[in-house]
C-alpha positions in Angstrom: -13.4 29.5 1.1 -16.3 28.0 -0.6 -15.7 24.5 -1.9 -17.0 23.2 -5.2 -17.0 19.6 -6.1 -14.9 18.7 -9.1 -16.5 15.3 -9.6 -18.8 16.3 -12.4 -17.1 15.5 -15.7 -14.4 13.5 -13.9 -16.5 10.5 -13.0 -17.8 9.2 -9.8 -18.1 5.8 -8.0 -21.3 4.1 -9.0 -21.9 2.9 -5.4 -20.4 2.9 -1.9 -19.6 -0.8 -2.4 -17.7 0.0 -5.6 -15.6 2.7 -3.7 -14.9 0.3 -0.8 -13.7 -2.4 -3.3 -11.6 0.1 -5.2 -10.1 1.7 -2.1 -9.6 -1.6 -0.4 -8.0 -2.9 -3.6 -5.6 0.1 -3.5 -4.7 -0.7 0.1 -4.5 -4.4 -0.4 -1.4 -5.2 -2.4 2.1 -6.5 -2.1 2.4 -4.8 1.3 -0.1 -7.2 2.7 1.0 -10.5 1.1 4.7 -9.9 0.4 5.8 -7.4 3.0 3.6 -8.1 6.0 4.7 -11.8 6.5 8.4 -11.1 6.4 8.1 -8.1 8.7 6.0 -10.2 11.1 8.6 -12.9 11.0 11.4 -10.4 11.8 9.5 -8.9 14.7 8.5 -12.0 16.6 5.2 -13.1 15.1 2.0 -12.8 17.1 3.2 -9.8 19.2 3.8 -7.8 16.0 0.4 -8.7 14.7 -1.3 -7.4 17.9 0.6 -4.1 17.7 -0.1 -3.8 14.0 -3.9 -4.1 14.5 -3.8 -1.4 17.2 -1.9 0.9 14.9 -4.4 0.4 12.1 -7.3 1.2 14.4 -5.8 4.1 16.4 -3.6 5.8 13.7 -4.5 4.4 10.3 -8.2 4.8 10.4 -8.2 8.5 11.5 -5.6 9.3 8.7 -7.8 7.4 6.2 -10.8 9.5 7.1 -8.7 12.6 6.8 -7.5 12.0 3.3 -10.9 10.7 2.0 -12.6 13.7 3.6 -10.2 16.2 2.1 -10.6 14.6 -1.4 -14.4 14.7 -1.3 -14.5 18.2 0.2 -12.7 19.6 -2.9 -13.5 17.0 -5.6 -9.9 17.3 -6.8 -6.6 15.5 -7.1 -4.1 16.1 -4.3 -2.7 19.4 -5.7 -6.1 20.7 -6.6 -7.3 19.7 -3.1 -4.6 21.7 -1.4 -5.0 24.7 -3.7 -8.7 24.9 -3.2 -8.3 25.0 0.6 -6.0 28.0 0.4 -2.6 26.2 0.7 0.7 27.9 0.1 3.6 26.5 -2.0 5.2 24.8 1.0 2.1 22.7 1.9 1.4 22.0 -1.8 5.0 20.7 -2.2 5.1 18.5 1.0 1.5 17.3 1.1 0.3 17.3 -2.5 3.1 17.3 -5.1 5.2 14.9 -3.1 2.3 12.5 -2.8 1.9 12.4 -6.6 5.6 11.7 -7.0 5.4 8.9 -4.4 2.6 7.2 -6.3 4.5 7.6 -9.6 7.9 6.6 -8.5 6.7 3.6 -6.4 4.8 2.4 -9.4 8.0 2.4 -11.5 9.5 -0.4 -9.3 6.3 -1.9 -7.8 5.4 -2.8 -11.4 8.7 -4.7 -11.7 7.8 -6.8 -8.6 4.3 -7.4 -10.0 6.0 -8.6 -13.2 7.9 -11.1 -11.1 4.6 -12.5 -9.9 3.4 -13.0 -13.4 6.6 -14.9 -14.2 6.3 -17.0 -11.0 2.8 -18.1 -11.9 4.2 -20.0 -14.9 7.5 -20.8 -13.2 5.8 -22.5 -10.3 3.1 -24.2 -12.3 5.7 -25.8 -14.6 8.1 -26.9 -11.8 10.9 -24.6 -13.0 13.5 -24.5 -10.3 15.5 -21.6 -11.6 16.8 -19.7 -8.5 15.3 -16.2 -7.9 18.7 -14.6 -8.3 19.0 -16.0 -11.8 15.4 -15.1 -12.7 15.8 -11.5 -11.4 19.0 -11.1 -13.4 17.3 -11.8 -16.7 16.9 -8.2 -17.8 15.0 -8.8 -21.0 12.5 -11.1 -19.3 11.9 -8.7 -16.5 11.4 -5.7 -18.8 8.9 -7.8 -20.8 7.0 -8.9 -17.7 7.0 -5.3 -16.4 5.6 -4.1 -19.8 2.8 -6.8 -19.7 1.8 -5.7 -16.2 1.7 -2.0 -17.1 -0.5 -2.8 -20.1 -3.0 -4.5 -17.8 -3.0 -1.4 -15.5 -3.5 1.1 -18.3 -6.3 -0.8 -19.9 -8.3 -0.7 -16.7 -7.6 3.0 -16.0 -8.7 3.9 -19.5 -12.2 2.6 -18.6 -12.7 5.5 -16.2 -13.7 5.6 -12.6 -16.9 3.5 -12.6 -16.5 1.7 -15.9 -12.8 0.7 -15.4 -11.4 1.0 -11.9 -14.7 0.2 -10.0 -15.7 -2.6 -12.3 -12.3 -4.3 -12.1 -12.2 -4.0 -8.3 -15.6 -5.7 -8.0 -14.2 -8.7 -9.8 -10.6 -8.7 -8.6 -11.2 -8.2 -4.9 -13.6 -11.2 -4.4 -11.2 -13.2 -6.6 -8.3 -12.3 -4.4 -10.2 -13.4 -1.2 -11.1 -16.7 -2.8 -7.5 -17.4 -3.8 -6.3 -16.5 -0.4 -8.6 -19.1 1.3 -7.5 -21.8 -1.2 -3.9 -21.3 -0.2 -4.7 -21.0 3.5 -6.6 -24.3 3.5 -3.7 -26.1 1.9 -1.1 -24.4 4.2 -2.8 -25.1 7.5 -3.5 -28.7 6.7 0.2 -29.6 6.2 1.8 -31.8 8.8 3.7 -29.6 11.2 1.7 -26.5 10.4 0.6 -26.0 14.0 4.0 -24.6 15.0 3.6 -21.8 12.4 0.1 -21.1 13.5 1.3 -20.9 17.2 4.2 -18.5 16.2 1.8 -16.3 14.3 -1.3 -16.1 16.5 0.0 -16.7 20.0 1.6 -13.3 21.0 4.7 -13.2 23.2 4.2 -9.7 24.7 7.7 -9.7 26.1 8.9 -9.2 22.5 7.1 -5.9 22.2 9.5 -2.9 22.4 9.8 0.5 20.7 11.2 -1.0 17.5 8.1 -3.3 17.2 5.7 -0.4 17.6 7.5 1.7 15.0 7.8 -1.2 12.5 4.1 -1.8 12.9 3.3 1.9 12.3 5.5 1.9 9.2 3.7 -1.2 7.9 0.3 0.4 8.5 1.3 3.5 6.4 2.8 1.3 3.6 -0.2 -1.0 3.3 -3.1 1.4 3.9 -2.2 3.8 1.0 -1.8 6.6 3.5 0.6 9.4 2.3 0.3 8.4 -1.4 -2.4 10.9 -2.5 -4.5 7.8 -3.4 -7.2 8.3 -0.8 -7.5 12.0 -1.6 -7.9 11.1 -5.3 -10.4 8.3 -4.6 -12.3 10.4 -2.1 -12.7 13.1 -4.8 -14.9 10.6 -6.8 -17.1 9.8 -3.8 -20.7 11.0 -3.9 -21.8 13.4 -1.1 -24.3 11.0 0.4 -21.7 8.2 0.9 -20.7 7.4 4.5 -17.0 8.2 4.8 -16.7 6.7 8.3 -18.2 3.3 7.4 -16.5 3.1 4.1 -13.1 4.0 5.6 -13.6 1.4 8.4 -14.4 -1.3 5.8 -11.2 -0.3 3.8 -9.1 -0.6 7.0 -10.8 -3.8 8.0 -10.2 -5.4 4.6 -6.6 -4.2 4.4 -5.7 -5.5 7.8 -7.7 -8.7 7.2 -5.8 -9.6 4.0 -2.5 -8.9 5.8 -3.5 -11.3 8.6 -4.7 -13.9 6.2 -1.4 -13.5 4.3 0.4 -14.6 7.4 -1.9 -17.6 7.6 -0.9 -18.6 4.1 2.8 -18.2 4.7 3.8 -19.2 8.3 2.1 -22.7 8.6 3.9 -23.7 5.3 7.2 -22.2 6.3 7.3 -24.0 9.7 6.0 -27.2 8.2 9.1 -27.4 6.1 11.5 -26.1 8.7 12.3 -22.8 7.0 13.2 -19.5 8.7 10.2 -17.1 9.1 12.5 -14.1 9.4 14.1 -14.4 6.0 13.1 -10.9 5.0 12.1 -9.9 1.4 13.4 -13.2 0.1 10.6 -15.1 2.0 8.1 -15.0 -0.9 10.3 -15.4 -4.0 13.0 -17.6 -2.6 11.7 -19.5 0.4 8.1 -20.2 -0.5 8.9 -21.7 -4.0 11.1 -24.2 -2.2 8.2 -24.9 0.2 5.8 -25.4 -2.7 8.2 -27.7 -4.4 8.1 -30.1 -1.4 4.4 -29.9 -0.9 1.9 -32.4 -2.3 0.0 -30.4 -5.1 2.6 -27.7 -4.6 2.8 -26.7 -8.3 -0.9 -25.9 -8.3 -0.9 -24.2 -4.9 2.2 -22.2 -5.8 0.7 -21.0 -9.1 -2.5 -19.9 -7.2 -0.4 -18.1 -4.6 1.5 -16.0 -7.2 -1.8 -15.4 -9.2 -3.3 -13.8 -6.1 -0.1 -11.9 -5.5 -0.4 -10.5 -9.0 -4.1 -9.6 -8.5 -3.2 -7.8 -5.3 -0.5 -5.9 -7.1 -2.8 -5.0 -9.9 -5.5 -3.5 -7.6 -2.8 -1.3 -6.0 -1.1 -0.3 -9.2 -4.4 0.9 -10.7 -4.6 3.5 -7.9 -1.0 4.5 -8.3 -1.5 5.3 -12.0 -4.8 7.1 -11.3 -3.2 9.7 -8.9 -0.8 11.3 -11.5 -3.3 10.8 -14.3 -6.0 12.6 -12.3 -3.6 15.6 -11.9 -3.3 16.0 -15.7 -7.1 15.4 -16.1 -7.9 18.1 -13.5 -5.2 20.7 -13.8 -4.1 20.3 -17.5 -7.5 19.3 -18.9 -6.1 16.3 -20.6 -8.4 13.5 -21.8 -8.3 10.4 -19.6 -6.9 8.4 -22.6 -4.0 10.8 -23.1 -3.3 11.0 -19.3 -3.3 7.3 -18.8 -1.1 6.4 -21.8 1.4 9.2 -21.2 1.8 8.5 -17.4 2.0 4.7 -18.1 4.6 5.3 -20.8 6.8 7.5 -18.6 6.4 5.0 -15.7 7.6 2.2 -17.9 10.7 4.1 -19.1 11.6 5.3 -15.6 11.0 1.7 -14.3 13.4 0.0 -16.8 16.5 0.6 -14.5 14.6 -1.0 -11.6 14.0 -4.1 -13.8 17.7 -4.3 -14.3 18.7 -3.7 -10.7 19.1 -7.4 -9.7 21.9 -8.3 -12.0 20.5 -7.2 -15.4 22.9 -4.3 -15.5 26.0 -3.7 -13.5 25.4 0.0 -13.4 21.9 -0.1 -12.0 22.6 -3.1 -9.7 25.5 -1.4 -7.9 24.0 2.1 -7.5 23.8 3.3 -3.9 23.2 6.6 -2.2 23.4 7.7 1.4 20.4 7.1 3.7 19.2 9.7 6.2 20.4 7.4 9.1 23.9 7.4 7.8 23.9 4.1 6.1 23.7 3.3 2.3 20.8 2.1 0.3 21.1 -1.4 -1.2 19.5 -3.2 -4.2 20.7 -0.6 -6.8 18.4 1.8 -8.5 15.4 -0.2 -7.2 16.6 0.2 -3.6 17.2 4.0 -3.9 13.6 4.6 -5.1 12.2 2.2 -2.5 14.0 3.9 0.4 13.2 7.5 -0.5 9.8 7.2 -2.2 8.5 3.9 -0.8 9.6 4.6 2.8 10.7 8.2 3.8 8.4 10.4 1.6 5.3 8.4 2.5 5.8 9.3 6.1 6.6 13.0 5.2 3.3 13.3 3.2 1.2 11.7 6.0 2.8 14.1 8.5 2.3 17.1 6.3 -1.3 16.2 5.5 -2.2 15.7 9.1 -0.6 19.0 10.2 -2.2 20.9 7.2 -5.7 19.7 8.0 -5.3 20.0 11.7 -3.5 23.4 12.0 -3.3 25.3 8.7 -6.8 24.9 7.0 -10.1 25.0 8.8 -10.4 21.5 10.2 -14.1 22.2 10.7 -14.5 22.0 6.9 -13.2 18.4 6.8 -15.2 17.5 10.0 -18.4 18.8 8.2 -17.5 16.8 5.1 -17.1 13.6 7.1 -20.3 14.3 9.0 -22.2 14.5 5.6 -23.6 11.1 5.1 -22.1 9.8 8.4 -24.4 10.8 11.3 -22.3 8.7 13.7 -19.6 11.3 13.5 -21.8 13.6 15.5 -22.5 11.0 18.2 -20.8 11.0 21.6 -18.2 8.3 22.7 -17.6 8.3 26.4 -19.1 11.8 26.6 -16.9 13.2 23.7 -18.3 13.8 20.3 -16.7 11.5 17.7 -15.7 14.4 15.5 -14.0 16.1 18.4 -12.1 12.9 19.2 -11.1 12.5 15.6 -9.9 16.2 15.5 -7.8 15.5 18.6 -6.1 12.6 16.9 -5.4 14.6 13.7 -4.1 17.7 15.5 -2.0 16.0 18.2 -1.7 12.3 18.4 -1.2 11.4 14.7 1.5 14.1 14.1 3.4 13.1 17.2 3.3 9.4 16.4 4.2 10.0 12.7 7.0 12.3 13.8 8.4 9.5 16.0 8.3 7.1 13.0 10.2 9.6 10.9 12.8 10.3 13.6 13.3 6.5 13.9 13.7 6.2 10.1 16.5 8.8 10.0 18.4 7.1 12.9 17.5 9.6 15.7 17.0 6.6 18.1 20.1 4.7 17.0 21.0 2.5 14.1 18.1 0.1 13.3 19.0 -3.5 14.3 21.6 -2.2 16.8 19.4 -0.8 19.5 17.5 1.7 17.3 
């Protein structure tokens, strides 16, 4: 089937640098600075970091090339990309429609967490010691912060691909790196910080087991925007002469780099003040504010930390809104203004229950449904969406997309697309052409590994935390 680019009239990235900043901004988010440190703490520190880096290189990068290549090949949103390559309803449902739903539903509660970061900027700067449980239970406050964050997101998306998303990414990403280094410098210079650095960067390989590998793979999917439809959408705006391989590697490098830097912000400070590094999701919003409160200059450092967390959330949320908006722009021929406002408005309405899931409403706080491994979801409505859309369905989409490109459509079409602008893809590595090596990963290695991750998530290897 002949492919035609849908980029004309939809907008394009103004430069490869702009695409890299926007795509890296999508990948760099709360998953790197909020999720990565506490997962690392739970899985033994340096050993987990080592495995995570391998997962990004061996599994994350090939999948990233796959989604960007499919997007640029067709010049369409995920549903349009699957349709234009001859997909049937099954693959459109599991690989395309589900990816759009993932981006939409994750944004409905991701925006709530981002709202917390806005609140914590002022909370930390003013020395407010209100416990997180009390802060999160203030329903009206949380809804207001959520609305403020969504307004920021929609204003940027309204500017278009190059005039809004790319321009914002070129400012926000360097700002994020600057803020990260400010916090790192303060954290590593604390008395007692050396123990945290040792825990984080000195791997104990005896701690690596199957659960460590699967957790690292899950983190790679969560943080690299794989399985969200984002990279297909962003790839569709990429000019034909852009190098997908180098751009994809830069995105992966920046994503993993911020995650690793995130650990350097957190662990030295946590150990310096005798806190538990395996505190889980509470590490950022409960433990760290206590650390900042005991630290010289802690109010300033804490405010900077939550500002950078908000910036990271903003760069990711922009891409999550763009995915469903691009569907209405492409398939329903809506204007960008209409698509952005309608999607943002529905996102806010669907997200209100998540803003009330931590004590703001007894109904939404106590909601729970069965998990695929036989347990029950926690954290109310918020937890239900996070389990299914933020965990399970991401893996399903990544698996479906890899199988679709590798076995259903002509993988040569995507190979040719990646080669365009990337001569290195035709070079040989240890006697094997790079494109053939990539095809082997997409057809065999990635589906097997993703399949193992999914089986682990549904409890096929035992209950997580009890041998599974």
